[in-house]
TILO-51323 format. One record per residue (C-alpha): residue in three letters; x, z, y. Coordinates in steps of 0.05 Angstrom, whole numbers, padded with zeros to 5 digits, always signed. Layout:
// residues N
ALAXZY
...
END
This chain:
// residues 321
UNK+03619+00433+01356
UNK+03635+00404+01288
UNK+03700+00377+01263
UNK+03726+00345+01200
UNK+03793+00321+01174
UNK+03798+00276+01114
UNK+03852+00229+01088
UNK+03882+00198+01150
UNK+03819+00212+01189
UNK+03802+00262+01243
UNK+03735+00270+01278
UNK+03700+00316+01325
UNK+03626+00322+01343
UNK+03604+00354+01408
UNK+03535+00370+01435
UNK+03539+00391+01508
UNK+03477+00415+01544
UNK+03456+00397+01614
UNK+03461+00453+01665
UNK+03427+00473+01729
UNK+03470+00514+01776
UNK+03454+00557+01837
UNK+03383+00573+01815
UNK+03362+00585+01886
UNK+03400+00645+01913
UNK+03457+00648+01862
UNK+03499+00597+01899
UNK+03563+00579+01861
UNK+03551+00641+01817
UNK+03502+00624+01761
UNK+03475+00567+01719
UNK+03427+00555+01662
UNK+03438+00510+01602
UNK+03378+00469+01581
UNK+03362+00423+01524
UNK+03382+00354+01549
UNK+03447+00337+01514
UNK+03509+00295+01519
UNK+03528+00281+01447
UNK+03597+00255+01431
UNK+03629+00236+01365
UNK+03704+00223+01370
UNK+03750+00197+01316
UNK+03823+00177+01315
UNK+03833+00102+01325
UNK+03886+00050+01340
UNK+03860+00040+01411
UNK+03809+00071+01457
UNK+03737+00046+01448
UNK+03668+00070+01467
UNK+03598+00055+01442
UNK+03546+00087+01486
UNK+03470+00091+01485
UNK+03417+00132+01519
UNK+03412+00148+01593
UNK+03462+00112+01638
UNK+03493+00078+01578
UNK+03530+00027+01622
UNK+03567+00083+01658
UNK+03580+00122+01594
UNK+03608+00061+01559
UNK+03656+00039+01614
UNK+03727+00055+01592
UNK+03759+00047+01660
UNK+03761+00113+01698
UNK+03719+00146+01644
UNK+03714+00220+01661
UNK+03716+00243+01588
UNK+03777+00201+01571
UNK+03813+00215+01636
UNK+03806+00290+01625
UNK+03828+00283+01553
UNK+03891+00245+01572
UNK+03908+00292+01630
UNK+03903+00355+01589
UNK+03946+00328+01532
UNK+03998+00301+01580
UNK+04001+00368+01617
UNK+04013+00403+01550
UNK+04067+00353+01529
UNK+04025+00327+01472
UNK+04018+00256+01445
UNK+03955+00220+01469
UNK+03918+00198+01406
UNK+03873+00138+01419
UNK+03800+00153+01403
UNK+03737+00116+01386
UNK+03677+00149+01419
UNK+03604+00144+01401
UNK+03564+00173+01460
UNK+03490+00188+01464
UNK+03471+00215+01532
UNK+03408+00247+01558
UNK+03436+00281+01620
UNK+03421+00248+01686
UNK+03487+00228+01719
UNK+03498+00247+01792
UNK+03431+00283+01797
UNK+03452+00357+01798
UNK+03446+00368+01723
UNK+03518+00384+01704
UNK+03537+00316+01679
UNK+03609+00321+01705
UNK+03619+00390+01675
UNK+03594+00366+01608
UNK+03640+00305+01610
UNK+03701+00346+01630
UNK+03687+00398+01576
UNK+03681+00341+01525
UNK+03749+00315+01546
UNK+03780+00384+01544
UNK+03751+00400+01475
UNK+03776+00334+01448
UNK+03846+00349+01475
UNK+03845+00418+01444
UNK+03822+00390+01377
UNK+03866+00328+01371
UNK+03925+00360+01406
UNK+03923+00422+01361
UNK+03920+00468+01421
UNK+03900+00540+01408
UNK+03856+00551+01469
UNK+03804+00607+01472
UNK+03738+00601+01509
UNK+03766+00629+01573
UNK+03821+00576+01575
UNK+03773+00519+01561
UNK+03722+00542+01613
UNK+03778+00557+01662
UNK+03807+00487+01655
UNK+03739+00456+01668
UNK+03726+00503+01726
UNK+03790+00484+01761
UNK+03772+00411+01754
UNK+03700+00423+01777
UNK+03723+00470+01834
UNK+03672+00522+01811
UNK+03657+00555+01744
UNK+03581+00560+01739
UNK+03563+00494+01706
UNK+03624+00496+01661
UNK+03610+00566+01636
UNK+03536+00551+01622
UNK+03551+00486+01587
UNK+03604+00516+01542
UNK+03570+00583+01528
UNK+03495+00566+01532
UNK+03439+00609+01560
UNK+03448+00638+01630
UNK+03520+00641+01653
UNK+03544+00684+01712
UNK+03613+00662+01735
UNK+03666+00668+01789
UNK+03737+00646+01803
UNK+03785+00705+01811
UNK+03836+00709+01867
UNK+03888+00684+01818
UNK+03846+00622+01803
UNK+03822+00643+01734
UNK+03749+00634+01712
UNK+03712+00698+01696
UNK+03643+00692+01665
UNK+03589+00727+01625
UNK+03533+00698+01582
UNK+03463+00726+01581
UNK+03407+00702+01535
UNK+03343+00703+01577
UNK+03289+00745+01546
UNK+03222+00712+01533
UNK+03199+00640+01541
UNK+03217+00601+01603
UNK+03187+00530+01605
UNK+03222+00485+01654
UNK+03202+00420+01689
UNK+03258+00378+01719
UNK+03241+00327+01773
UNK+03294+00273+01777
UNK+03293+00222+01834
UNK+03321+00152+01827
UNK+03376+00163+01878
UNK+03440+00201+01861
UNK+03474+00251+01908
UNK+03548+00270+01904
UNK+03565+00344+01905
UNK+03617+00329+01959
UNK+03564+00299+02005
UNK+03516+00358+01991
UNK+03571+00408+02009
UNK+03588+00375+02075
UNK+03521+00395+02105
UNK+03532+00469+02093
UNK+03552+00514+02151
UNK+03620+00547+02155
UNK+03590+00616+02168
UNK+03526+00654+02153
UNK+03492+00714+02183
UNK+03495+00782+02150
UNK+03419+00780+02141
UNK+03424+00714+02103
UNK+03481+00739+02060
UNK+03446+00804+02043
UNK+03381+00769+02026
UNK+03417+00723+01977
UNK+03454+00781+01944
UNK+03389+00818+01935
UNK+03352+00758+01908
UNK+03410+00741+01861
UNK+03406+00811+01831
UNK+03331+00804+01822
UNK+03341+00735+01791
UNK+03389+00764+01739
UNK+03342+00822+01724
UNK+03283+00774+01716
UNK+03318+00735+01660
UNK+03348+00797+01627
UNK+03281+00833+01625
UNK+03237+00772+01614
UNK+03199+00787+01679
UNK+03168+00724+01709
UNK+03140+00761+01769
UNK+03210+00783+01789
UNK+03233+00711+01784
UNK+03178+00687+01829
UNK+03201+00735+01883
UNK+03275+00721+01873
UNK+03282+00646+01884
UNK+03286+00648+01960
UNK+03353+00621+01984
UNK+03385+00620+02053
UNK+03454+00593+02038
UNK+03446+00522+02014
UNK+03375+00497+02002
UNK+03352+00498+02075
UNK+03411+00455+02094
UNK+03405+00407+02035
UNK+03330+00396+02041
UNK+03339+00335+02085
UNK+03382+00303+02031
UNK+03335+00325+01976
UNK+03263+00310+01998
UNK+03235+00330+01931
UNK+03252+00403+01946
UNK+03208+00417+02006
UNK+03153+00375+01975
UNK+03154+00414+01910
UNK+03162+00482+01944
UNK+03091+00472+01968
UNK+03069+00476+01895
UNK+03107+00542+01890
UNK+03069+00601+01858
UNK+03007+00564+01835
UNK+02975+00591+01771
UNK+03026+00557+01726
UNK+03086+00552+01772
UNK+03133+00610+01785
UNK+03177+00574+01834
UNK+03225+00517+01846
UNK+03299+00509+01861
UNK+03348+00453+01872
UNK+03384+00436+01808
UNK+03456+00445+01826
UNK+03470+00410+01893
UNK+03410+00365+01882
UNK+03376+00318+01889
UNK+03338+00339+01825
UNK+03291+00399+01829
UNK+03280+00450+01774
UNK+03212+00481+01767
UNK+03201+00547+01730
UNK+03134+00552+01694
UNK+03096+00610+01663
UNK+03102+00617+01588
UNK+03030+00594+01576
UNK+03033+00535+01624
UNK+03001+00470+01601
UNK+03059+00422+01612
UNK+03018+00358+01614
UNK+02971+00387+01667
UNK+03030+00411+01709
UNK+03063+00343+01704
UNK+02999+00308+01726
UNK+02991+00355+01785
UNK+03063+00347+01807
UNK+03059+00271+01801
UNK+02995+00269+01843
UNK+03025+00317+01895
UNK+03089+00276+01902
UNK+03051+00210+01906
UNK+03009+00238+01964
UNK+03074+00251+02001
UNK+03103+00182+01986
UNK+03152+00208+01935
UNK+03164+00196+01861
UNK+03207+00227+01808
UNK+03218+00225+01733
UNK+03189+00289+01705
UNK+03226+00318+01645
UNK+03201+00379+01607
UNK+03257+00424+01583
UNK+03273+00494+01559
UNK+03334+00539+01564
UNK+03386+00523+01511
UNK+03413+00588+01480
UNK+03472+00551+01450
UNK+03527+00516+01487
UNK+03579+00465+01467
UNK+03622+00519+01434
UNK+03566+00531+01384
UNK+03584+00601+01361
UNK+03619+00666+01380
UNK+03693+00679+01391
UNK+03744+00625+01377
UNK+03715+00564+01344
UNK+03745+00551+01276
UNK+03745+00477+01293
UNK+03789+00490+01353
UNK+03843+00529+01316
UNK+03907+00491+01304
UNK+03912+00455+01237
UNK+03974+00444+01195
UNK+03984+00377+01161
END
């Protein structure tokens, strides 16, 4: 995050990474930030205006019911602050409605703008907590704000608690994005109300192995840890890319696959020395044979989140005129 204040001018620049939550067994508990970004430049203006380019520019440039601006207004109004009109320049690379954390990034952008232009003195935990309440879970929000791998939960009092881990080693990623979107609400409706003890224990065990794999830089642990019994089996019918790509699981270059968030996109983890173009060609051929298609985006874990630094951001501290 970068900010500047000149004569009669205020501005804020944000770079918010896409995120992939759940990561197989870590349902509602972990997410990765990766290097597809929502970039926003905001400056004080006489009225609200948006110029948008990049992916889904029409959605990003529509002022009515705009998630960034709605969040910005709501936070300032809740804090009893004046709503300063803003002119936004948006460049978006995050697929919207495809399980890549687009709503968490938008909400965090609105919150960060409210903190900056409203002279709020909010620490990281308050910023992530506000986004988590609005998202109804903290994983995407924590990863987007902090970067790297975020492990998160909501406490019994409704506060977000999270930790950031920088995965050790190199973890190439391949994201398969279908044309159709899928709402998180729809994807949650297919989940059962209860699970067996065996399924719950398996997911706890695999989540621990997943965390160890990233912390130790152990790809073989990751390959063994991606099995999930809590959400992916029930969402597979809504996300046909998942069962199709699971059949490519554990080839020479592929460690495994997982739904990205609630889907319908699928995240593929590759070995460090994988030849990306060859993997893309193989995936494309495999999907075509099954009557499926997807946009294939190469990516890597982003170690930096929207906060862009440790502790309280200087740009988010209150300023005196």
